N, C-alpha and C positions, 0 to 999 in steps of 0.2 A: 617396306609397304608405305611407309610415311613419305619417304622419297621419291616414291612413284607417282602417289598423288599429288606431292607437290609440282612435280613435272607438268603432271596432266592440268593443274590449276594455272600454272605459268603458259602452257600452250593455249589453254583456253583465254588467257588475259591477252595474248597476242592477236586473237581473231578480233578483239573489241578495239583495236587501234583506231584513232580517227582517220579518216579519209584525207587526202592531200587538200590543203587549201587552195583558192583560186587568187588570182592576182588582183581582185578588188581594191582599189585604192582604199586602204585603212591603215592607221596609227599603230604602233605596238603596243598602245594601251586599249587597241579593237574599236577606238573612236573613228568618225570620220574625219580627214582631214579638212583644215579650214583656211580660208584667206586671210593671211595676216595682217590686222591692221595698221602695224607698224612694219616699215622692213627689217628684216634682222641683221644685227649688227656683226654677229661672228660668223654665221654659217651662211655659205652662199646658195640660200633658197628662196624662191619666190614664187608667187603664186598660190597653189594649193599645198599646204604644208601641214607637217605633224608637230611644230615648235611655236609657241608665243615667244614674247621677247624676255620672259623669267626663265623659260627653257633654254633660250639661246645663251643667256648669261651664265645659267648654271653650266651648260657645256664648255664656254670659254674659261670659267674656274678650274674647272676639271681637266682642261687642256693644259693652263699654266701651271697646275700643280704636277705635271708629268716631267716637266724640266728637260725637254728635249733639245739638246745643244745642237744636233744636224738639221739643216734646214729643209732637206728633201725628205727626211724622215719626218720631221715634223709636219709637214705638209701632208704627208700620207695619212699620218695618225689623226690629224684634224678632220680629215674628209670622212674618216671612218667613224668618228664621233658624231659628227654631223649628219652621219647616213640616218639618226634618229629622227631628223626633220622631214626625210623624203615622205611623199604620201603613199609610198609602198613599203613603210617600214615595217608594219606587221608582217609582211611576206620576207621581206629581208633579214629581219631577226627570228623568223620561224616561232613565233609567239604561240601559236597552236600547238605546236610541240615542244614548249617549254622555253623558259627565258635563256638569251645568249649575251654575252658582254659586247659583241661587235657581230655585224651583219656576214651573212655568207659571203664570202670574198671569192670574185670569179678566177679560175683557175683553166688555162688553155688544155689541160689535160683531161677535163670534162667537157661536155657539149655544153654550148651557151645559149640561154633560151632566145625565144625570138618575139615574145609577147607577153608583157610588155618588153621593150627590148634593151639589151646592153649594147656596148660596142662589141662586134663580130671578134672572136679570138682573143678576147681580153685575158693576160695573165696576170690580174693585179696582185692576187697571193704571191706568186714568185717575187713581182715587183717590191711588195711590203718587205719579203724576208730580205732581198738583195741590198734594199735601201738602209734597213732597222736592224739587221742582224747582231750589230756590234755596238749599236747607241743604247745608252742606258735610257729606261724609261721609267721612272718612279710611278707607282701605284698602276701598274703595267696592267690594261684589259687584256694581254695577251697570255695570262698566267693560266697554267695547265689547268689547275684547280677549279678556275672561273667556267672551263670548257667542260669539265666532268672527265678529264685526261689525266692518265699519271705524268706524262711529261718524262723529265729527269728528275733524281733526288736533287733538290736544291733547299737552300736556307732560305728566310724570310727576307734577305736584303738583294735576291737575285732580281735584276732589272734588265737584263739583255736576252735577246731572243735565244741566242747560242747558250745561254744558262738556264734556260726555261725548255727548250726542246731540242732533242738530238740531231735533228736535220730539217732541211726545208719539206722535204717528205711528209714528214711527221707532223710538221706545223702547219701545211696546207691540208692534211687528211683531216686534221682537228678542225680548221676555220675556213676551207674551201667547199664549194659546191656547185650544183647546177640544176638543169630542168630535167632531170629524168622523170620525174612528176610534174612537169609544167611550171616549177617554179621558178623565181628569179635570183640573181645574185649582183654583188655591188663591184664597179669596177673603178670607183674613185670618184663617179660622177654622178648626178641624178638620175634615176631611172626615167629612160625615155619610153614616150608610146609609140608604138611601130603603127604609123599610119600609112600602108600601103594597100590595104582592102578596099576595093570600088564597092560601093553600097549600090544594089539592084533591090528595088521594091517588088515584093511579090505581085502578079499580075491581078490575083483576086482571089477570095477565099470562098472556097466550094462547101457547101451545108448540106447535109441530107437529115432529115426528120426522122426521128426513131420513138418520139412519144409524146402523146397529147397533154399530158400532167404540167402543172404549173409549179414550179420547185423553187426554193431559194438558196438551197444547200446542197452541195455533192461532195460525197468523198469516197474514195477508193477502198476496197475492203482491204484491211492489214496483212490477210493471206496471200495477197499477191496473184489472185484468181481474176477471173473477169467479171466480177461481182462489183457493185458499187451500192452507196448508201444515197439514199435522197431523202429531204426534208422539206416540209411547207411551212409557212409563216404560222397557220393554226396550231403546228405543233406535234404531227404524225412524222415519223420517219419510216421509209420502207428499205426493204433489202430488193434490189434488183440486180438482172444479168444482162451485161451489154452484148449484143450481137455481133459477130464477126464482121470486120470491114469487108463490104461486098458481098455479104451475104444475101441482101434483100431483108435480112430480119428487123425486128424491133424490139423495143426495150420490154424485157422480160420483167413486168412488174405488175402485181396483183393490188390495185387500190383497196380493195376491201378487206385485205390482210397485211396491216402495217407490221413492220419490227417492234415498233413498239407506240403507244398513243399517249402522249403527254398534255392532251388537249384541257384536262382538268386542272393541269399546273399552269398554263399559260394563258395570259392575259392576251387576247388576239382582237387588233383593229388595224386599220390603215397604218399606224404609227408602230404597232406593239406586234409581238408576238415570239415566235420562236426565231432567233436571229442567227445562231450557230450551232454546229456540232462537231466533235471532234472524237475521235478513236483512239485510244491509247497505242501507242507503237507495238507494244506487247499483247495487244487485245485478244489475237488468238489464244495466247496463254492464260491470261487471265479476265477477259470479257469486260474490262472497263471501257465505259465511253461518258461521254460529258455534252452537256447541251446548254445553250445560252439562251435565256429567255426573259421575258419580263412578266410580273405579277403585280397584281394592284391588293395594298393591305387592307383596303375597306372590304373586299369578296373574299380575300383568302386570309385566314389567322395565320397561315404559316408564311406569310410574304412581309418580313420584319427586318429590318435591319439598319444601320447607322445613315443618317442623312449626309449626302454630299454637300448640301449648304451649311455650313456650320462654321464655328466661330474662328476654328484654324486657316479658314480661307476668308475671312471676312466676310461672311455671308449670313443673312439673318432670314430664315424661312417664312417667320412672321411678316416680314417686309416685301417679300415678292409677290404673293397674289397667285390666284389660279391660273393654271395654263392649261387651255385645252379639255377645260372642265374637270381638272385634277388638283389638288392641292400641292404644295413642294412636298416632294418625296412619298407622295401616295404611290406612285409607281416606282416600282423597284427594277433594276438589272441584276439576274440570278445567273450564276454558274453553277451547276449541280451534278453531281457523278451518279450515273447509273449503272447496273450490270446486267449482262446477257443470261439467258436463261441456262442454269446447269454449270454455271461459272462462280467465281468467287472475285472479290476486289482485291484480294491479297496477292502478290507476286508468287509463282510457282516456287518451290524450292529443290535445292539438288541433293541426293544423298549421296554423299562420297564414298561410304562404305560399299553400297552397292552398284556405284556408279551409274545410276540411272535418274532421271526425273522422277520425282514421285508421283506425278501424275501417270506415268508409265511410259514415257518416251525415253529411248537411250540415247547417248551423245552421237554414236554413229548415225542414227536418223537425224538428228540435228544437223551434222555435218552434209549429209547427203541432200537434204532439202532446203538448209538455210534458215531454217525455224523450226521450233516447237510446238508441234500441233497437238497440244495438250488435251483438248476437249473437243468433243462432237461439234460440228459446225452450227453454230445457234442460230436459229432462225427467228427467235423473238426475244424479246428483253420484258424485266419487270418493269411498271411503271413508278414504282415507288423508289424515291432517292437513297442512294447509299450516304452519300456525305453531300453537304452544302458548302461547295467551295468558296462561294463569293456571294454576298449580296449589299447592294448598293441603291440607296434612295436617290431618284432623280429630281433635280430643282426645277427642270420644266418638262415638256413632253416631245420633245424631238431631238435628234442628234446624239444618240445613244450608242451608235456602232452595235456591237454585239458579236462580231466573228470571233471565234477560237480555234486555234489550231497548234499543234504539236512541232517545235523545231527539228529537222530531219538530223541535225548533228548534236544537239544537246539534249533531245527529249524532254524540254521544259514546255508547259503552256503558256501560249501567248494569247493576251485577250487585248482586243481591240476596243476602245472606250471613246465615244464622242465627247464633245465639250459640255454637252448635258442640255443644249438648246438655247432659246432666245437669240434673236439677231446681236450678231457681234461678239458673242461671249461676254457679256457686259460684266460678269465677275472675272473675268481673266483666267478661269478655271486651266485653260490650256497650256498657261504659261506659268502657272502655280504649283511647285513640286510638292506643296504640301495636298495638293489635290490629284486624285485618280481620273478626272475627267480630262478629256482631250489628249490622252495616254495610249502608248501601247504597254501594256504589262507583262511580265513575264515571272510566272510561277511554278514551284517545284511542288507537283501534286503527289508525289512518289514517297515524300517523305512527313511523316505525320508530326505536326508541331508539338511541342507541349502546351500545356494550359497557359505556362507564363509567355510562352512565344506568341500565342494566339492573342494575349492582350493588347488592344490597341490597333488590330488589323481588323480588315474588312471580310475574315472568313478562315476556313480551317485550311492553310496551306501553309509551305514554308519558303524562304526566301533564297534563291539562289546565290552564292557567295559573291560571284562575279557580276551581279547587278551594278549597275554604275551607281546608284544610291545607297547600297546596301549596308553602309557604314557612318552615311550622312545623317545627323539626327535632326536635319532641319528639312528633310525631304522625305516621301515616301518610299520605302526600299522597294515596292514593288514595279517602280517606274523603269522602264526600258529605253523608252523614248517618249518625247513630249512635242507639242503645239500642234496638235490636229485638231480639226473641225469635226469631221465626221467619217473616219476611216471606212471605206465601203470594198472590201475583199482584197485581201494580203496574199501573197503566195512566196513560197521557196522555190529557187531553180532547182529542180531535180536534179541537175547535172553540176551545179556550183551553189550549194547550201549557204554560202555567207552572202548570195544575192538575195534579199529579202524586200520586196517591193511592194507597197501598199498605194491603192490609190484613197485620195482623200477629196471628199465632195467640198465643192465651194458655195460661196453665197450668192454672189451676185455676178461675179466675172468668170472666174477661172477655175476649172476643173484640173486637179494635178496628180501626179505620180512620183512618189520617193522610194529611194533607195533607203532601208531602216538600218541604222548603224547604233551601237551602245551609246547611249546618253545624247543621241542627236536630238537637237530643237528644231522642228520643221516649221515655224515661223507664225501661226497663227495664233493671235488674232493681230499681229504686227503687219502681216503680209497675207494676201490671198494670192496663193501662188507666188509669181514674181512681182506681184502688184501689191504698193504700199495700202494698208489698210486702216484707216482711223475709226476707231469705236466710237458711238455715240456717249456712251457711259462705260467706264471702268474703274474697278477698285480691286485690290489683290493683285499678287503675281509682281513681274517685273513691269517697272515704270516705262521704259521704251526698249526700242529694238537696238539702239546703239549699247545697251547693257548685257545683250546676249551674242552668241556666235549662232546664226542660223544656217541652216542648210537647205538650199532652194531644189524647187522639184526638177527632176531628170525629164520628165515630160508631162506633156498635157495639153490643154485647149481652152480657147476663149470660149465663151457661151454662144456668141455670135457667128462661131466658125460652122456651129452644127444647125443652127436653126432661125433663118433670117428673122422670122416672125414671131417665134414663141423663145427662141434661145435653147439652152441646154436644161437638161433636166437635172442629171446627175451622173458622174461617172461610177463605171462598175470595172474593178480592177481586174485583172486576168492572169494570164501565165506566159511564160517562156514555151514557145512552141519546141517539143523535144520528140515528137512522133517523126516516124521516116515515112508516114504517107503522104506528106507533102512536103519534099525535099527543098523547094523554094521557100518555104516558110520556116524552115528548120533555124533554130536560135531568135527568131524573133518574138518581141513581147507582144502579146494581143492586149488590148481594153478596148471599150464601147462606153456609149451614152445609152442612158436608160431609155431614151426616145426610139433606140433601135435604127436610127436613120446614118449612123457612122460607126464603123471599126477601124481601128488603126493597128498596123504592124510596125514596130519600133526595133530597129536595129542598131547593134552596139558597135560603134567604130571610134578609135581601134578598139579590138577585142581586149577584154577585161579592164576597161578603162573606165567604165561608169559614164560614158558619154554616149548619148543616143541620139539616133534621127528615126522620126516617126511620119508614116505616111499614111491618109485616110485611105483605106482600099475598097475597091468592088467587093461587093458579096452577094452571092446568089444560091438559089436552090437547085439541086441535081434534078435532072428530068426524070431519072429513074429511083428517085426517095422512095425509101418504104413508104413512109405516108407523104401523100402530096402536099406540096406547100400553097398556100393561096399567097396572092401578090397584092401589094399596096396599090391601088386606082390611080392610073396614069403614073407607074413608077414600075421599073423593072425589079425593084427591092422585093424580097419576100416579106410578107406581112409577119414579122416575129412579135408585133405588140410592143412589151416593154422587154428590155434586156434586164433582168435582175442580177446574174452572176455568171461566172464561167465555173468548168469543172474540169477535173483531168483523172484518169484511170489509171490502173496499173500498166497501160500498154503506153502511156504517155499521150492517149489521143486527147484533143480539147472538145469540150462541149459548151453550148451557151444555153444557159438556162432561161428563157424568156415566158413570157404569159401565156404564148401561143402552144407551147410545148418545148421538148428537148431536143436539140440540134447537135449533130456532130462534124466535125471538119473532115472531108475526105479528099480523096485525090482530085487535084485541080481539073484534069482533063474530063472529068465526070460534069464538069459545068464548061467545057470548052475553053477553059483558061488553059494559056501555055507554060509550061515549065519544063525547060530544058533539062532538068535533072531527072524528071520523071521517067519511071522505067513502066511500060504499061503492063509489066507483069507483076507490079508491086504488090505484095502481098502483107497481111497484118504484122504489125510489130510484135515479136514475141513479147509473153508477159516477164515482167521485171521480177526478180526474185523479192518475196514480201519484205517491205521495211518493218524493222523493229526497232526502231529509235535509236538510243544509246548501243545497243546490241548489233545494230546491222552491219550485214557483211558487206563491204564494199569491194570493187573489183580487185583491188590490189591483194586482197588477202585471200581471194577464191583458191588460187594455186596453193597457197599456203594450206588452206582448209583441205582441200584435196588429197594433199599428200599426207596429213595428219590422220584422214579419216581413217585408212587402214590401219594406223598404229593404235586408233582408239578402239576400232574392233578387235585387234589381236588383244590389248590390254583387257578388254570385256572378257575374252576367255580366261586370262590370267587371273583377274581378281575373283 
């Protein structure tokens, strides 16, 4: 019986394997490649690279220690070592699946990837074997033990490939690979970008109005249904039903019956309120959800926490003075956990003996529906906090961000925090790694920290071990990325989770969109977008832009490009469009300006390169919109008012949350926009299987799950 249970657990573990990674330029340490300030002396890489001069020297010394006498073999081995410097080294070395001593070598026996591209038909693995099979290589990176393979029985002095491997076939089975899952391989040269696709911007964006309410946030229900959550700035959350595309229906939302009312907890005015909400990836099982809001310690005794203006960041609250009628750190940013009615904040447990979920759901049901529907569908929640995750006193009264969301691949909670306010970030909070202002944080809210671990932190959470500064005593371990002014709406691409894009609100001149990567520094307050910025006053943090490696925005616009008279208000970040409803918009990243006079669609070219070209696109409201849209006087544009945010439902349809209501992107032909790819009989995209974070079943695992479901059913009878 014990062996059978072990097999079952192993099979369950197979269902939780990570999904294939995309080819976003990333280094082997999962950080973004940077432009080297000095040319590399040993490795022939330039431009955007993953090595600095110190790493280059380290590789040179490693190569010299190998003492390779054959010039042909030496040249090939050098190129393999230097692949660490390639801007796609994270993909070449398969770091998500586990570390490798060398990159995946191209082999003509397996198909070669096309984007990013390698030379077609490359047999680099065979070339390496043929040139090096009988050449002595000290400290060989090709040892079977380094690749997790048995190889041939060898002693510790073996140095030739023929001593380490039985044949070329065995060698290439261990070290070669290709693009069955869209990945790339190494052929001895830097990975090239396949720039063959012509970019044709969409003709226009067609909208329909389905609701009159004004909301700040939208989140799809984790059960995968057509239900979503909306929240407003005063602090209410509603559960709503999205009508089918083309049905003529409106948003199913009862304003008088919110899912939860947190207005007693939330400080609300023009600058403050409930800024974010996030539902745990396993919400269907555990009922956990989170809210990000502001509170005033003068009005609420529960509003208390550390002041972000402190001696650690060379800031003295007594010398700041009041801001917007509030004293320094009178206003706090809070992230708190709540629970839905009839559920518990603890994860569900599995009773192996009876092989069923304690709450009553058996594994065959899990496999059939891709989730454990443990509880009745909750339609309300308790307004009392389960746990205060984070509390931070704000030095000023603006630029405090507030969005929260769970990473689809890692299940951690990402918290977007602005620089704390005041013009130019005078205390350089955004650049100071001892401050959490101007940062994106990454927190583990599933593992309860000990009392010792909580000491010195900003709340009740754990630190993911792979956070970039988790072991750095001089930095805050919560930091995932830094150098932001006021990140306003971030999203993960539903098809490529490594694509994490954030809009950052500018000050006087430029609004930007950034691709967020581990440990990335996005420049504020040294730069506003691409424009050098000189603050009037600065203390703390780094002293100059030359002392740090900065990552510049991939998208953005000048204020003067939007409104010649008034300029821009602020950017609102959006989503990659992944619905099939508008096939000409598919794959574009949508974002907008608060003034609602401009919406952009950005296309990536080459694919998976991180290089984008954007176009300001026309938009209009369908004549058969369920709720009629009003128009701006003397303009063809619909009167959206202000664009606060974007949303995405489980069907991957995109929504605009505006001051005048809720709008959905629909078929372009409904606005007389031409799209050659549109089928007149387009139907609504089927609902996707519900996400469950770390436990999410991805497409490559579904066949495995289906084949195992009958096995679990049979074993249920056996047990």
